[in-house]
Structures are given as C-alpha cells and as structure tokens.
SELUMDREN-732410 format. One line per field, with one value per residue: x, y, z of N, C-alpha, C, O in turn; residue in one letter. Coordinates in nm, 2 decimals. Last residue first. Example, Ala and Ser with C-alpha at 12.3 -4.5 7.8 and 13.67 -1.06 7.14 Angstrom:
! residues 2
n.east: c(1.28; 1.32)
n.north: c(-0.22; -0.57)
n.up: c(0.71; 0.78)
ca.east: c(1.37; 1.23)
ca.north: c(-0.11; -0.45)
ca.up: c(0.71; 0.78)
c.east: c(1.29; 1.32)
c.north: c(0.00; -0.33)
c.up: c(0.79; 0.78)
o.east: c(1.34; 1.42)
o.north: c(0.11; -0.33)
o.up: c(0.80; 0.85)
rest: c(S; A)
This chain:
! residues 215
n.east: c(2.03; 2.24; 2.14; 2.11; 2.38; 2.50; 2.35; 2.47; 2.74; 2.66; 2.57; 2.83; 2.98; 2.81; 2.88; 3.14; 3.22; 2.93; 2.73; 2.66; 2.41; 2.30; 2.25; 2.47; 2.72; 2.90; 3.21; 3.42; 3.79; 4.13; 4.44; 4.75; 4.81; 4.82; 4.55; 4.46; 4.40; 4.21; 4.01; 3.71; 3.47; 3.10; 2.84; 2.63; 2.68; 2.52; 2.20; 2.10; 2.01; 1.85; 1.65; 1.56; 1.64; 1.68; 1.58; 1.64; 1.70; 1.97; 2.09; 2.08; 2.16; 2.00; 1.74; 1.61; 1.35; 1.08; 0.87; 0.52; 0.38; 0.57; 0.56; 0.67; 0.96; 1.14; 1.51; 1.80; 2.06; 2.43; 2.60; 2.93; 3.19; 3.42; 3.68; 3.69; 3.72; 3.45; 3.28; 2.97; 2.81; 2.59; 2.23; 1.88; 1.54; 1.31; 1.09; 0.89; 0.77; 0.63; 0.65; 0.84; 0.83; 1.07; 1.25; 1.48; 1.62; 1.44; 1.38; 1.64; 1.71; 1.50; 1.61; 1.87; 1.83; 1.68; 1.81; 2.03; 1.91; 1.79; 1.93; 2.07; 2.33; 2.32; 2.53; 2.52; 2.33; 2.10; 1.98; 2.27; 2.44; 2.70; 2.86; 2.89; 3.10; 3.18; 3.16; 3.06; 2.90; 2.87; 2.75; 2.47; 2.44; 2.15; 2.01; 1.80; 1.62; 1.54; 1.22; 1.06; 0.74; 0.50; 0.39; 0.25; 0.38; 0.69; 0.84; 1.18; 1.42; 1.66; 1.88; 1.99; 2.23; 2.45; 2.75; 3.01; 3.33; 3.62; 3.95; 4.26; 4.47; 4.70; 4.55; 4.43; 4.21; 4.37; 4.38; 4.12; 4.09; 4.24; 4.15; 3.79; 3.47; 3.41; 3.21; 3.25; 3.31; 3.06; 2.78; 2.74; 2.58; 2.40; 2.19; 2.21; 2.18; 1.89; 1.76; 1.80; 1.71; 1.44; 1.38; 1.44; 1.20; 1.01; 1.00; 0.98; 0.68; 0.57; 0.60; 0.43; 0.20; 0.12; 0.11; 0.04; 0.25; 0.08; 0.07)
n.north: c(0.88; 0.91; 1.09; 1.33; 1.38; 1.37; 1.61; 1.81; 1.81; 1.90; 2.14; 2.27; 2.26; 2.46; 2.67; 2.71; 2.60; 2.55; 2.51; 2.66; 2.59; 2.47; 2.21; 2.20; 2.06; 2.08; 2.04; 2.09; 2.10; 2.17; 2.37; 2.46; 2.86; 3.10; 3.18; 2.87; 2.67; 2.31; 2.06; 1.90; 1.65; 1.63; 1.51; 1.34; 1.10; 1.11; 1.29; 1.51; 1.68; 1.55; 1.55; 1.82; 2.01; 2.37; 2.70; 3.05; 3.39; 3.64; 3.84; 3.99; 4.25; 4.46; 4.35; 4.06; 3.87; 3.75; 3.46; 3.40; 3.28; 3.03; 2.69; 2.63; 2.50; 2.39; 2.49; 2.47; 2.70; 2.71; 2.93; 2.99; 3.24; 3.36; 3.40; 3.25; 2.95; 2.93; 2.67; 2.61; 2.44; 2.15; 2.19; 2.23; 2.23; 2.32; 2.57; 2.66; 2.95; 3.12; 3.34; 3.51; 3.48; 3.60; 3.79; 3.73; 3.93; 3.93; 3.71; 3.59; 3.76; 3.64; 3.38; 3.40; 3.56; 3.39; 3.17; 3.28; 3.54; 3.79; 4.07; 4.32; 4.26; 4.04; 3.81; 3.81; 3.59; 3.43; 3.18; 3.04; 3.08; 3.11; 3.39; 3.70; 3.74; 3.71; 4.05; 4.26; 4.25; 4.24; 4.04; 3.86; 3.53; 3.32; 3.10; 2.82; 2.58; 2.26; 2.07; 1.77; 1.70; 1.64; 1.95; 1.90; 1.96; 2.14; 2.27; 2.33; 2.39; 2.59; 2.69; 3.04; 3.10; 3.32; 3.45; 3.56; 3.60; 3.52; 3.67; 3.68; 3.64; 3.44; 3.20; 2.98; 2.99; 2.98; 2.71; 2.59; 2.69; 2.56; 2.31; 2.40; 2.37; 2.07; 1.79; 1.44; 1.22; 1.05; 1.31; 1.49; 1.41; 1.29; 1.51; 1.58; 1.40; 1.34; 1.55; 1.52; 1.29; 1.33; 1.52; 1.39; 1.21; 1.35; 1.45; 1.21; 1.13; 1.38; 1.32; 1.05; 1.17; 1.31; 1.13; 0.82; 0.52; 0.21; -0.14)
n.up: c(1.08; 0.89; 0.72; 0.91; 0.90; 0.63; 0.56; 0.77; 0.66; 0.43; 0.47; 0.59; 0.35; 0.18; 0.33; 0.33; -0.01; -0.25; -0.52; -0.80; -1.10; -1.27; -1.10; -0.87; -0.69; -0.42; -0.27; 0.00; 0.01; 0.11; 0.04; 0.07; 0.12; 0.00; 0.04; -0.09; -0.35; -0.34; -0.43; -0.35; -0.35; -0.37; -0.32; -0.45; -0.31; -0.11; -0.07; 0.04; -0.18; -0.35; -0.11; -0.13; -0.40; -0.38; -0.46; -0.43; -0.52; -0.58; -0.47; -0.20; -0.11; -0.22; -0.24; -0.10; -0.24; -0.14; -0.27; -0.20; -0.04; 0.18; 0.29; 0.60; 0.70; 0.97; 1.05; 1.22; 1.24; 1.30; 1.37; 1.28; 1.34; 1.13; 0.96; 0.70; 0.79; 1.04; 1.21; 1.31; 1.59; 1.53; 1.43; 1.63; 1.55; 1.42; 1.40; 1.18; 1.00; 0.98; 1.10; 1.00; 0.64; 0.42; 0.24; 0.25; 0.40; 0.63; 0.74; 0.78; 1.01; 1.19; 1.21; 1.28; 1.54; 1.70; 1.68; 1.86; 2.07; 2.08; 1.92; 1.97; 1.86; 1.58; 1.41; 1.09; 0.88; 0.63; 0.38; 0.28; -0.02; -0.28; -0.35; -0.40; -0.12; 0.15; 0.24; 0.09; -0.21; -0.48; -0.60; -0.35; -0.31; -0.35; -0.12; -0.05; 0.11; 0.00; -0.03; -0.06; -0.23; -0.40; -0.54; -0.23; -0.03; 0.04; 0.30; 0.32; 0.53; 0.64; 0.85; 0.86; 1.05; 1.24; 1.42; 1.63; 1.51; 1.69; 1.78; 1.86; 2.07; 1.81; 1.63; 1.63; 1.47; 1.19; 1.21; 1.20; 0.93; 0.79; 0.80; 0.78; 0.93; 1.03; 0.98; 1.10; 1.13; 1.35; 1.48; 1.78; 2.06; 2.21; 2.20; 1.97; 1.81; 1.83; 1.74; 1.48; 1.41; 1.46; 1.29; 1.07; 1.07; 1.05; 0.81; 0.65; 0.76; 0.69; 0.40; 0.38; 0.42; 0.20; 0.03; 0.13; 0.06; -0.11; 0.00)
ca.east: c(1.92; 2.25; 2.16; 2.00; 2.34; 2.53; 2.33; 2.32; 2.72; 2.73; 2.49; 2.70; 2.99; 2.86; 2.73; 3.05; 3.26; 3.06; 2.76; 2.82; 2.50; 2.43; 2.23; 2.33; 2.71; 2.77; 3.12; 3.30; 3.64; 4.03; 4.28; 4.62; 4.81; 4.98; 4.66; 4.43; 4.48; 4.23; 4.13; 3.79; 3.58; 3.21; 2.93; 2.64; 2.72; 2.63; 2.28; 2.10; 2.16; 1.98; 1.70; 1.66; 1.57; 1.73; 1.57; 1.61; 1.66; 1.86; 2.08; 2.05; 2.22; 2.13; 1.84; 1.65; 1.47; 1.12; 0.99; 0.63; 0.32; 0.48; 0.63; 0.53; 0.87; 1.04; 1.36; 1.73; 1.95; 2.30; 2.52; 2.80; 3.13; 3.30; 3.65; 3.73; 3.83; 3.50; 3.39; 3.08; 2.83; 2.69; 2.35; 2.05; 1.68; 1.35; 1.22; 0.89; 0.90; 0.57; 0.57; 0.88; 0.77; 1.00; 1.11; 1.43; 1.69; 1.51; 1.25; 1.57; 1.80; 1.51; 1.45; 1.84; 1.92; 1.60; 1.66; 2.07; 1.98; 1.81; 1.86; 1.92; 2.28; 2.30; 2.42; 2.59; 2.41; 2.15; 1.97; 2.18; 2.46; 2.53; 2.83; 2.87; 3.01; 3.14; 3.18; 3.24; 2.93; 2.97; 2.86; 2.52; 2.49; 2.30; 2.05; 1.92; 1.60; 1.66; 1.36; 1.12; 0.90; 0.56; 0.42; 0.20; 0.29; 0.59; 0.77; 1.02; 1.34; 1.53; 1.88; 1.83; 2.18; 2.36; 2.64; 2.94; 3.21; 3.54; 3.79; 4.15; 4.41; 4.68; 4.62; 4.55; 4.18; 4.30; 4.50; 4.18; 4.03; 4.26; 4.27; 3.94; 3.57; 3.40; 3.29; 3.19; 3.34; 3.17; 2.84; 2.78; 2.75; 2.51; 2.22; 2.20; 2.29; 2.01; 1.78; 1.87; 1.85; 1.53; 1.35; 1.51; 1.33; 1.04; 1.02; 1.10; 0.81; 0.59; 0.65; 0.58; 0.27; 0.15; 0.23; 0.01; 0.22; 0.15; 0.00)
ca.north: c(0.84; 0.82; 0.97; 1.24; 1.34; 1.28; 1.51; 1.75; 1.79; 1.79; 2.09; 2.27; 2.21; 2.31; 2.63; 2.68; 2.66; 2.51; 2.54; 2.58; 2.67; 2.59; 2.26; 2.14; 2.11; 2.05; 2.12; 2.01; 2.16; 2.07; 2.30; 2.40; 2.70; 3.02; 3.23; 2.99; 2.73; 2.47; 2.12; 1.96; 1.70; 1.63; 1.56; 1.46; 1.07; 1.13; 1.17; 1.39; 1.71; 1.59; 1.42; 1.77; 1.93; 2.24; 2.58; 2.93; 3.30; 3.53; 3.82; 3.86; 4.15; 4.48; 4.37; 4.22; 3.91; 3.86; 3.53; 3.37; 3.28; 3.16; 2.80; 2.62; 2.61; 2.33; 2.51; 2.39; 2.64; 2.64; 2.85; 3.00; 3.08; 3.38; 3.41; 3.41; 3.05; 2.95; 2.77; 2.58; 2.57; 2.21; 2.15; 2.30; 2.21; 2.20; 2.53; 2.58; 2.86; 3.03; 3.25; 3.40; 3.57; 3.50; 3.80; 3.68; 3.88; 4.06; 3.78; 3.52; 3.75; 3.82; 3.45; 3.33; 3.61; 3.54; 3.17; 3.24; 3.38; 3.72; 3.93; 4.33; 4.32; 4.15; 3.80; 3.84; 3.68; 3.46; 3.33; 3.04; 3.08; 3.05; 3.28; 3.59; 3.80; 3.62; 3.90; 4.25; 4.25; 4.35; 4.04; 3.97; 3.65; 3.34; 3.25; 2.89; 2.71; 2.36; 2.13; 1.89; 1.72; 1.57; 1.81; 1.90; 1.84; 2.10; 2.16; 2.40; 2.31; 2.61; 2.59; 2.92; 3.11; 3.21; 3.44; 3.53; 3.67; 3.47; 3.64; 3.68; 3.74; 3.52; 3.33; 2.99; 2.99; 3.10; 2.79; 2.58; 2.75; 2.72; 2.33; 2.32; 2.45; 2.20; 1.89; 1.59; 1.27; 1.08; 1.17; 1.48; 1.46; 1.21; 1.39; 1.67; 1.44; 1.21; 1.53; 1.65; 1.30; 1.22; 1.54; 1.49; 1.12; 1.32; 1.53; 1.29; 1.04; 1.39; 1.42; 1.07; 1.05; 1.38; 1.24; 0.90; 0.58; 0.34; 0.01)
ca.up: c(1.16; 1.01; 0.66; 0.87; 1.03; 0.74; 0.53; 0.76; 0.79; 0.40; 0.40; 0.64; 0.45; 0.13; 0.27; 0.44; 0.10; -0.20; -0.39; -0.75; -0.94; -1.27; -1.23; -0.88; -0.79; -0.45; -0.37; -0.07; 0.03; 0.04; 0.13; -0.02; 0.15; -0.01; 0.13; 0.00; -0.27; -0.42; -0.36; -0.44; -0.27; -0.43; -0.26; -0.49; -0.47; -0.08; -0.16; 0.11; -0.05; -0.40; -0.18; 0.00; -0.35; -0.41; -0.39; -0.50; -0.39; -0.60; -0.61; -0.24; -0.06; -0.17; -0.36; -0.06; -0.23; -0.18; -0.15; -0.28; -0.16; 0.15; 0.18; 0.54; 0.64; 0.88; 1.06; 1.11; 1.29; 1.17; 1.44; 1.26; 1.41; 1.16; 1.07; 0.73; 0.75; 0.89; 1.19; 1.23; 1.53; 1.60; 1.41; 1.54; 1.63; 1.47; 1.43; 1.29; 1.01; 0.87; 1.17; 1.11; 0.75; 0.49; 0.30; 0.14; 0.30; 0.59; 0.70; 0.65; 0.87; 1.12; 1.14; 1.19; 1.40; 1.64; 1.66; 1.70; 2.07; 2.21; 1.89; 1.99; 1.98; 1.65; 1.52; 1.20; 0.92; 0.77; 0.48; 0.38; 0.12; -0.26; -0.29; -0.52; -0.25; 0.07; 0.30; 0.16; -0.06; -0.41; -0.60; -0.46; -0.30; -0.41; -0.20; -0.04; 0.06; 0.11; -0.06; 0.02; -0.25; -0.31; -0.54; -0.37; -0.01; -0.07; 0.31; 0.29; 0.46; 0.61; 0.71; 0.88; 0.94; 1.24; 1.33; 1.58; 1.47; 1.60; 1.84; 1.76; 2.00; 1.95; 1.62; 1.73; 1.61; 1.26; 1.20; 1.31; 1.03; 0.80; 0.85; 0.76; 0.83; 1.10; 0.94; 1.12; 1.05; 1.30; 1.44; 1.62; 1.99; 2.17; 2.31; 2.08; 1.80; 1.89; 1.88; 1.57; 1.38; 1.54; 1.38; 1.05; 1.07; 1.18; 0.92; 0.70; 0.78; 0.80; 0.43; 0.32; 0.50; 0.37; 0.01; 0.07; 0.15; -0.09; 0.01)
c.east: c(1.82; 2.13; 2.18; 2.00; 2.22; 2.48; 2.39; 2.28; 2.58; 2.71; 2.52; 2.58; 2.91; 2.87; 2.71; 2.96; 3.16; 3.08; 2.88; 2.79; 2.59; 2.44; 2.33; 2.28; 2.58; 2.71; 2.98; 3.26; 3.55; 3.89; 4.20; 4.53; 4.70; 4.92; 4.79; 4.53; 4.44; 4.34; 4.17; 3.89; 3.66; 3.33; 3.07; 2.74; 2.72; 2.70; 2.40; 2.19; 2.16; 2.09; 1.82; 1.71; 1.65; 1.65; 1.62; 1.61; 1.62; 1.80; 1.98; 2.00; 2.24; 2.21; 1.98; 1.77; 1.55; 1.24; 1.03; 0.77; 0.42; 0.45; 0.50; 0.55; 0.76; 0.97; 1.27; 1.55; 1.83; 2.16; 2.43; 2.73; 2.99; 3.25; 3.49; 3.65; 3.86; 3.64; 3.45; 3.15; 2.95; 2.71; 2.46; 2.12; 1.78; 1.45; 1.21; 1.04; 0.88; 0.71; 0.54; 0.77; 0.84; 0.96; 1.04; 1.24; 1.58; 1.56; 1.35; 1.44; 1.71; 1.57; 1.46; 1.70; 1.86; 1.69; 1.66; 1.94; 1.98; 1.88; 1.90; 1.85; 2.11; 2.28; 2.44; 2.50; 2.47; 2.25; 2.01; 2.13; 2.30; 2.53; 2.70; 2.83; 2.98; 3.05; 3.10; 3.28; 3.05; 2.96; 2.93; 2.70; 2.51; 2.29; 2.18; 1.92; 1.76; 1.65; 1.42; 1.20; 0.92; 0.71; 0.49; 0.26; 0.26; 0.47; 0.65; 0.95; 1.22; 1.50; 1.77; 1.86; 2.07; 2.29; 2.57; 2.83; 3.11; 3.41; 3.72; 4.02; 4.29; 4.57; 4.59; 4.59; 4.30; 4.28; 4.48; 4.34; 4.07; 4.20; 4.30; 4.03; 3.66; 3.49; 3.30; 3.27; 3.28; 3.21; 3.02; 2.85; 2.70; 2.64; 2.36; 2.24; 2.33; 2.13; 1.89; 1.86; 1.92; 1.64; 1.46; 1.50; 1.47; 1.18; 1.02; 1.12; 0.94; 0.68; 0.67; 0.67; 0.40; 0.21; 0.24; 0.10; 0.16; 0.11; 0.10)
c.north: c(0.74; 0.79; 0.87; 1.13; 1.25; 1.25; 1.37; 1.64; 1.72; 1.73; 1.94; 2.16; 2.18; 2.20; 2.48; 2.66; 2.61; 2.60; 2.49; 2.60; 2.58; 2.67; 2.36; 2.26; 2.08; 2.09; 2.02; 2.12; 2.07; 2.15; 2.24; 2.34; 2.58; 2.84; 3.11; 3.07; 2.86; 2.53; 2.24; 2.01; 1.80; 1.72; 1.53; 1.53; 1.25; 1.12; 1.20; 1.27; 1.58; 1.60; 1.45; 1.64; 1.87; 2.12; 2.46; 2.81; 3.15; 3.44; 3.73; 3.90; 4.03; 4.35; 4.36; 4.25; 4.03; 3.93; 3.65; 3.49; 3.33; 3.18; 2.91; 2.76; 2.55; 2.44; 2.41; 2.42; 2.61; 2.62; 2.83; 2.90; 3.12; 3.25; 3.39; 3.48; 3.19; 3.01; 2.79; 2.69; 2.56; 2.35; 2.25; 2.22; 2.27; 2.12; 2.36; 2.54; 2.77; 2.90; 3.14; 3.32; 3.45; 3.54; 3.68; 3.69; 3.82; 4.03; 3.93; 3.60; 3.71; 3.81; 3.57; 3.38; 3.57; 3.59; 3.29; 3.22; 3.38; 3.57; 3.87; 4.15; 4.34; 4.20; 3.96; 3.85; 3.70; 3.59; 3.36; 3.17; 3.06; 3.06; 3.23; 3.47; 3.71; 3.64; 3.81; 4.09; 4.20; 4.32; 4.16; 4.01; 3.76; 3.52; 3.23; 3.01; 2.76; 2.47; 2.23; 1.92; 1.79; 1.59; 1.78; 1.98; 1.82; 1.98; 2.13; 2.25; 2.30; 2.47; 2.55; 2.80; 3.00; 3.21; 3.31; 3.52; 3.59; 3.59; 3.61; 3.58; 3.78; 3.67; 3.42; 3.10; 2.98; 3.10; 2.93; 2.63; 2.73; 2.77; 2.47; 2.33; 2.35; 2.32; 2.01; 1.70; 1.41; 1.13; 1.17; 1.33; 1.43; 1.29; 1.35; 1.61; 1.54; 1.34; 1.44; 1.64; 1.42; 1.24; 1.46; 1.51; 1.24; 1.23; 1.46; 1.37; 1.13; 1.26; 1.39; 1.17; 1.06; 1.32; 1.30; 1.04; 0.75; 0.41; 0.11)
c.up: c(1.12; 1.08; 0.78; 0.84; 1.00; 0.86; 0.57; 0.67; 0.81; 0.57; 0.41; 0.60; 0.55; 0.26; 0.26; 0.42; 0.23; -0.09; -0.31; -0.61; -0.90; -1.18; -1.24; -1.01; -0.86; -0.57; -0.39; -0.16; -0.05; 0.10; 0.04; 0.08; 0.08; 0.06; 0.12; 0.08; -0.18; -0.28; -0.41; -0.36; -0.40; -0.36; -0.28; -0.40; -0.50; -0.24; -0.18; 0.04; 0.03; -0.30; -0.21; -0.03; -0.23; -0.34; -0.42; -0.40; -0.51; -0.51; -0.63; -0.42; -0.16; -0.17; -0.34; -0.16; -0.18; -0.15; -0.23; -0.18; -0.26; 0.01; 0.17; 0.42; 0.57; 0.82; 0.92; 1.12; 1.18; 1.27; 1.34; 1.32; 1.37; 1.20; 1.18; 0.88; 0.76; 0.87; 1.08; 1.18; 1.44; 1.53; 1.52; 1.52; 1.56; 1.54; 1.51; 1.33; 1.13; 0.87; 1.06; 1.14; 0.90; 0.61; 0.37; 0.14; 0.17; 0.46; 0.60; 0.64; 0.75; 1.00; 1.10; 1.11; 1.28; 1.55; 1.58; 1.61; 1.92; 2.18; 2.02; 2.01; 2.05; 1.81; 1.60; 1.34; 1.05; 0.79; 0.61; 0.41; 0.16; -0.10; -0.30; -0.48; -0.36; -0.08; 0.21; 0.20; -0.01; -0.27; -0.53; -0.47; -0.37; -0.37; -0.24; -0.14; 0.09; 0.06; 0.04; -0.02; -0.12; -0.28; -0.44; -0.47; -0.15; -0.08; 0.15; 0.22; 0.46; 0.48; 0.70; 0.76; 1.00; 1.11; 1.34; 1.49; 1.48; 1.61; 1.68; 1.77; 1.92; 1.92; 1.76; 1.70; 1.69; 1.41; 1.27; 1.32; 1.20; 0.91; 0.87; 0.86; 0.78; 1.02; 1.00; 1.07; 1.00; 1.16; 1.36; 1.60; 1.86; 2.12; 2.30; 2.18; 1.97; 1.86; 1.95; 1.72; 1.46; 1.53; 1.47; 1.23; 1.10; 1.21; 1.03; 0.76; 0.77; 0.85; 0.58; 0.40; 0.48; 0.45; 0.16; 0.10; 0.09; -0.01; 0.01)
o.east: c(1.73; 2.12; 2.14; 1.92; 2.20; 2.50; 2.34; 2.18; 2.56; 2.66; 2.43; 2.51; 2.91; 2.81; 2.63; 2.91; 3.11; 3.00; 2.92; 2.83; 2.61; 2.48; 2.44; 2.29; 2.57; 2.63; 2.98; 3.27; 3.58; 3.87; 4.20; 4.55; 4.59; 4.97; 4.85; 4.58; 4.38; 4.35; 4.14; 3.88; 3.66; 3.30; 3.13; 2.72; 2.82; 2.81; 2.43; 2.24; 2.27; 2.21; 1.91; 1.82; 1.77; 1.61; 1.59; 1.62; 1.58; 1.86; 1.89; 1.91; 2.34; 2.32; 2.06; 1.88; 1.54; 1.25; 1.01; 0.77; 0.42; 0.50; 0.38; 0.54; 0.76; 0.90; 1.31; 1.47; 1.78; 2.15; 2.36; 2.78; 2.93; 3.26; 3.49; 3.59; 3.96; 3.67; 3.49; 3.10; 3.05; 2.65; 2.44; 2.11; 1.78; 1.46; 1.15; 1.08; 0.82; 0.75; 0.43; 0.79; 0.87; 1.02; 0.91; 1.15; 1.59; 1.53; 1.30; 1.38; 1.71; 1.52; 1.44; 1.69; 1.81; 1.64; 1.65; 1.94; 1.92; 1.90; 2.01; 1.75; 2.07; 2.19; 2.54; 2.40; 2.47; 2.24; 1.96; 2.19; 2.21; 2.64; 2.60; 2.77; 3.08; 2.96; 2.98; 3.39; 3.12; 3.03; 3.05; 2.77; 2.57; 2.20; 2.28; 1.83; 1.82; 1.66; 1.36; 1.29; 0.83; 0.80; 0.55; 0.21; 0.23; 0.50; 0.53; 0.98; 1.15; 1.54; 1.76; 1.87; 2.06; 2.29; 2.60; 2.80; 3.08; 3.39; 3.75; 4.01; 4.24; 4.57; 4.48; 4.70; 4.29; 4.33; 4.53; 4.41; 4.07; 4.24; 4.38; 4.01; 3.63; 3.60; 3.19; 3.39; 3.27; 3.15; 3.08; 2.92; 2.63; 2.76; 2.43; 2.33; 2.43; 2.19; 1.95; 1.93; 2.04; 1.70; 1.55; 1.60; 1.58; 1.24; 1.01; 1.24; 1.00; 0.74; 0.79; 0.78; 0.48; 0.28; 0.34; 0.15; 0.24; 0.00; 0.19)
o.north: c(0.71; 0.68; 0.76; 1.04; 1.14; 1.15; 1.27; 1.57; 1.61; 1.61; 1.85; 2.10; 2.07; 2.10; 2.40; 2.60; 2.50; 2.68; 2.37; 2.71; 2.47; 2.79; 2.32; 2.38; 1.97; 2.19; 1.90; 2.24; 1.99; 2.22; 2.24; 2.27; 2.61; 2.73; 3.05; 3.03; 2.95; 2.48; 2.27; 2.00; 1.78; 1.83; 1.44; 1.65; 1.30; 1.17; 1.30; 1.18; 1.56; 1.56; 1.40; 1.61; 1.86; 2.14; 2.45; 2.83; 3.16; 3.42; 3.75; 3.97; 3.98; 4.34; 4.30; 4.19; 4.12; 4.02; 3.66; 3.56; 3.31; 3.10; 2.89; 2.88; 2.44; 2.50; 2.38; 2.37; 2.68; 2.54; 2.92; 2.79; 3.23; 3.15; 3.43; 3.58; 3.25; 3.12; 2.70; 2.78; 2.49; 2.38; 2.36; 2.14; 2.33; 2.00; 2.31; 2.46; 2.84; 2.81; 3.08; 3.23; 3.33; 3.62; 3.69; 3.64; 3.84; 4.13; 4.01; 3.58; 3.76; 3.85; 3.60; 3.41; 3.65; 3.67; 3.30; 3.24; 3.48; 3.49; 3.89; 4.11; 4.36; 4.14; 3.99; 3.92; 3.60; 3.69; 3.31; 3.26; 3.07; 3.06; 3.30; 3.40; 3.64; 3.57; 3.83; 4.03; 4.12; 4.40; 4.16; 4.02; 3.73; 3.60; 3.17; 3.01; 2.76; 2.48; 2.28; 1.84; 1.86; 1.50; 1.87; 2.09; 1.70; 1.90; 2.12; 2.16; 2.28; 2.46; 2.45; 2.81; 2.93; 3.32; 3.22; 3.64; 3.52; 3.65; 3.67; 3.46; 3.89; 3.76; 3.45; 3.11; 2.96; 3.19; 2.98; 2.60; 2.81; 2.86; 2.51; 2.37; 2.24; 2.34; 2.07; 1.70; 1.46; 1.08; 1.27; 1.27; 1.33; 1.26; 1.39; 1.65; 1.55; 1.33; 1.46; 1.70; 1.43; 1.24; 1.52; 1.52; 1.20; 1.19; 1.53; 1.39; 1.14; 1.26; 1.37; 1.14; 1.08; 1.37; 1.34; 1.05; 0.81; 0.41; 0.11)
o.up: c(1.20; 1.14; 0.77; 0.88; 1.03; 0.92; 0.53; 0.70; 0.86; 0.59; 0.40; 0.68; 0.61; 0.28; 0.31; 0.52; 0.23; -0.06; -0.33; -0.57; -0.94; -1.18; -1.21; -1.00; -0.92; -0.55; -0.37; -0.14; -0.14; 0.20; -0.08; 0.18; 0.04; 0.04; 0.21; 0.18; -0.24; -0.17; -0.53; -0.24; -0.52; -0.31; -0.23; -0.42; -0.56; -0.23; -0.25; 0.10; 0.08; -0.30; -0.15; 0.02; -0.23; -0.22; -0.54; -0.28; -0.63; -0.40; -0.72; -0.47; -0.19; -0.23; -0.40; -0.15; -0.26; -0.07; -0.35; -0.08; -0.39; -0.07; 0.16; 0.44; 0.51; 0.90; 0.81; 1.20; 1.10; 1.36; 1.29; 1.34; 1.40; 1.13; 1.29; 0.88; 0.80; 0.92; 1.01; 1.11; 1.48; 1.42; 1.57; 1.61; 1.46; 1.57; 1.60; 1.25; 1.21; 0.79; 1.06; 1.22; 0.88; 0.68; 0.35; 0.07; 0.05; 0.38; 0.51; 0.53; 0.64; 0.89; 0.98; 0.99; 1.19; 1.47; 1.46; 1.49; 1.86; 2.28; 2.08; 2.07; 2.17; 1.86; 1.66; 1.34; 1.12; 0.72; 0.70; 0.46; 0.08; -0.04; -0.33; -0.57; -0.40; -0.13; 0.19; 0.20; -0.06; -0.20; -0.53; -0.37; -0.47; -0.39; -0.21; -0.22; 0.20; -0.06; 0.14; -0.05; -0.06; -0.30; -0.37; -0.49; -0.18; -0.16; 0.17; 0.14; 0.56; 0.37; 0.77; 0.64; 1.10; 1.05; 1.41; 1.46; 1.38; 1.71; 1.58; 1.77; 1.92; 1.83; 1.81; 1.77; 1.81; 1.47; 1.36; 1.42; 1.29; 0.97; 0.95; 0.97; 0.73; 1.08; 1.03; 1.10; 0.89; 1.06; 1.32; 1.67; 1.84; 2.13; 2.40; 2.25; 2.04; 1.97; 2.06; 1.81; 1.49; 1.64; 1.54; 1.30; 1.13; 1.31; 1.13; 0.79; 0.87; 0.96; 0.61; 0.44; 0.58; 0.53; 0.22; 0.21; 0.02; 0.03; 0.09)
rest: c(A; A; G; V; L; R; A; F; N; V; L; M; G; A; T; A; G; W; I; Y; R; N; E; Y; P; L; V; Y; F; T; R; E; R; G; N; R; M; G; R; R; R; Q; H; N; A; P; D; L; V; F; G; L; P; V; E; F; V; D; A; V; E; F; P; Q; P; R; F; G; E; P; P; R; V; W; G; V; V; P; Q; I; R; F; G; T; V; T; D; Y; P; P; L; F; G; L; I; E; V; R; D; P; P; L; G; V; E; E; E; A; E; R; L; A; T; D; V; P; G; K; D; E; P; E; V; R; G; G; P; F; A; V; Q; G; A; H; D; R; L; H; A; T; R; Q; T; L; L; V; T; T; V; D; P; A; P; H; D; I; L; G; L; L; V; A; A; P; T; R; T; R; G; P; E; R; D; L; L; A; A; G; E; D; G; N; L; W; G; G; P; P; G; A; R; T; Q; G; D; L; A; R; Q; I; R; A; R; M; S; E; H; R; G; A; P; P; V; S; M)
C-alpha cells in the first residue's frame, strides 16, 4: 500500500527531528566537518576572536508536488563577505537578538521576505567555524512555503530551492582542492544545475546529510 504524500512528508520530518535530537544528546556523528585546517590555524592566532553568526537551514514542505526542498540564496557580487556565493539566509548576531533563532529568523525575513511565523524550529547543528573568522550557528527549520519570496536587492541576487533528496545523496558531495593564502585546502562542492554550492554552505549541508542519513 502506497504512503500518501502527507505521510511521506511527515516521515521525513520525523526522521530529521530524530536525527537532531540524537546529536543533541550524543554529539555529532563521526566525520563531522568544521571548516578546515585554515579555520584551526585562525583559532590559534593570539587575540583573534570569531564573529558570531546564525543561518536558517530552511526545509520547505511542498505537499503537492511531493517534495521537500532546501532554501538557498545567491549573494550579490559587491558584498564584503562571501560575495557572489551560494548561502543560507543569515548573518551576524546583532545586540538586539536574543539568540541564534532570533538572528536566523530576522535575517531570513530581511533577506528573502520569509515571515517568521511560517518557520517551525526543529533544532540546531553544532556551530561551524569558517576561515573568514565567523562562528556560524545553523538553525534547522521546517518551512510552510509563502506565496513568494522577496529578495533584498542589496544582499541577495537570487532565491532558489534545491531538492532535499539531492542534498542527502552522498554521490553529490564532491571533494575539491584549491589554494588559499598560499596553503592547499580541501573543500566540498555540491554542483546543482547551474549552481556551484561550496565553502561553508556546502560543509553545513554535508554535515546535515551525514546526520540525517545516519538517523
């Protein structure tokens, strides 16, 4: 007997919730990514502190058609940090934010016009340190799709969605090598259609896929 679309969605949501609850109790699974060796070197610099930030790893529930997607943005080319890259909605923690959930929801509303009341918080991934000096708290949310997204033109060049099934498939997690500040580093890339998802965003997606895949 086939499972109706709502049942399949509820099953995926429950699987993700179980994975997040499990890592909260037991810690992240083996092979967890946290930046790269450059991030570790940066942490050893005397007097260097990391800038706290939070992002929304938004899982958009589309009961019809039967698919769950991941919400992503393409940053504009003129920004000071991570210009032109694919990113989750998010940013620096501001003094008025009460915690990472406040930051992630505020930034999602500012950047893509996502109302906070359409997001149900499922949990958190462990913080992710970047070579550029940020300590990012990923906030995982189950999103009821709004009528449409409204990208903030200064920061966001485009808003798009990637099927969750694509993200969870290890075959789409490609390792690449490159040079940064004279040092060779390895990083993950998730090529999707004409998009090039890499860096911290790819690292957090790989972490999420490993966590959910182990649930």
